[in-house]
GUZA-331071 format. One record per atom (N, C-alpha, C, CB): x, y, z. Coordinates in steps of 0.05 Angstrom, whole numbers, padded with zeros to 5 digits, always signed. Glycine has a CB too. Example, Ala and Ser with C-alpha at 12.3 -4.5 7.8 and 13.67 -1.06 7.14 Angstrom:
residues 2
+00264-00114+00156+00246-00090+00156+00264-00066+00156+00226-00089+00181+00257-00045+00142+00273-00021+00143+00258+00001+00157+00282-00012+00114
//
This chain:
residues 52
+00342+00441+00142+00317+00448+00149+00310+00433+00175+00297+00443+00126+00306+00445+00198+00301+00433+00223+00274+00422+00227+00307+00451+00243+00253+00437+00215+00227+00429+00220+00212+00425+00191+00212+00451+00240+00192+00403+00193+00178+00399+00168+00159+00423+00161+00163+00374+00170+00156+00428+00137+00134+00448+00129+00117+00433+00111+00146+00475+00116+00090+00443+00108+00072+00431+00094+00078+00436+00064+00046+00440+00102+00064+00418+00047+00068+00421+00016+00061+00448+00006+00050+00401+00000+00036+00455+00014+00026+00481+00002+00043+00504+00013-00003+00485+00009+00053+00505+00039+00069+00523+00048+00097+00527+00032+00073+00517+00075+00108+00502+00025+00129+00501+00009+00126+00512-00019+00137+00475+00007+00102+00506-00030+00097+00515-00058+00092+00545-00059+00073+00501-00069+00077+00556-00037+00071+00584-00036+00095+00601-00034+00053+00589-00015+00116+00592-00020+00139+00607-00011+00163+00602-00026+00144+00604+00016+00164+00586-00046+00186+00576-00062+00192+00603-00079+00178+00549-00081+00216+00609-00081+00226+00630-00100+00244+00617-00123+00242+00652-00084+00244+00633-00146+00261+00627-00167+00289+00624-00158+00260+00647-00188+00303+00603-00167+00331+00600-00160+00350+00604-00185+00336+00570-00149+00366+00623-00185+00383+00632-00207+00409+00617-00204+00388+00664-00208+00418+00611-00181+00445+00598-00175+00439+00571-00157+00465+00620-00157+00452+00549-00169+00447+00527-00152+00471+00518-00142+00433+00507-00164+00470+00503-00119+00496+00493-00106+00509+00474-00123+00491+00481-00078+00534+00470-00122+00552+00452-00137+00557+00425-00125+00579+00465-00142+00543+00423-00099+00544+00398-00084+00528+00376-00100+00531+00403-00055+00542+00351-00103+00529+00329-00116+00505+00321-00099+00548+00307-00120+00484+00311-00114+00461+00299-00102+00468+00269-00097+00435+00303-00120+00464+00258-00074+00471+00230-00071+00453+00214-00088+00470+00221-00042+00465+00191-00098+00452+00172-00113+00426+00162-00104+00468+00153-00117+00427+00153-00077+00403+00141-00063+00379+00163-00067+00409+00135-00030+00386+00189-00064+00362+00211-00066+00354+00211-00095+00372+00243-00056+00370+00211-00112+00362+00211-00143+00345+00190-00149+00386+00208-00161+00351+00166-00139+00337+00142-00146+00307+00143-00132+00354+00115-00136+00307+00156-00108+00281+00159-00091+00263+00178-00107+00287+00172-00061+00274+00199-00119+00259+00220-00133+00249+00208-00158+00275+00245-00138+00266+00192-00174+00256+00179-00198+00235+00159-00191+00279+00166-00213+00240+00144-00172+00218+00124-00165+00191+00136-00158+00228+00107-00141+00192+00158-00144+00169+00171-00139+00153+00182-00165+00176+00191-00120+00171+00193-00183+00162+00204-00209+00150+00179-00226+00187+00220-00224+00162+00155-00226+00150+00134-00242+00123+00125-00227+00171+00109-00245+00120+00126-00202+00093+00117-00191+00073+00138-00188+00096+00105-00164+00081+00162-00196+00059+00182-00198+00037+00177-00220+00071+00209-00204+00013+00185-00210-00010+00182-00230-00004+00198-00256-00038+00191-00217-00014+00185-00279-00012+00197-00304-00038+00195-00321+00011+00185-00317-00043+00212-00337-00065+00210-00356-00068+00184-00368-00064+00230-00376-00091+00173-00366-00099+00144-00382-00079+00122-00374-00097+00147-00417-00066+00127-00352-00045+00106-00340-00027+00097-00366-00060+00078-00325-00017+00115-00380-00003+00109-00405+00027+00103-00399-00005+00134-00426+00038+00110-00376+00065+00104-00368+00085+00115-00387+00068+00074-00366+00077+00136-00399+00098+00149-00418+00112+00172-00403+00085+00160-00446+00133+00164-00386+00147+00184-00371+00178+00184-00382+00145+00178-00339+00190+00207-00376+00218+00210-00384+00229+00230-00366+00222+00217-00414+00257+00227-00361+00271+00243-00342+00294+00257-00356+00280+00225-00319+00301+00278-00349+00322+00294-00361+00345+00296-00337+00311+00324-00372
//
């Protein structure tokens, strides 16, 4: 993607994906996404998160 799009534009234009690429996701990107999920706010600051 050559240009950045806004969060809401990405959410509003997202389509359901039935077929995913078989390309592996780089480990550093996986770590970055997990780190963002861990730091996301949660109800009551309960810290009960899990990833599949």
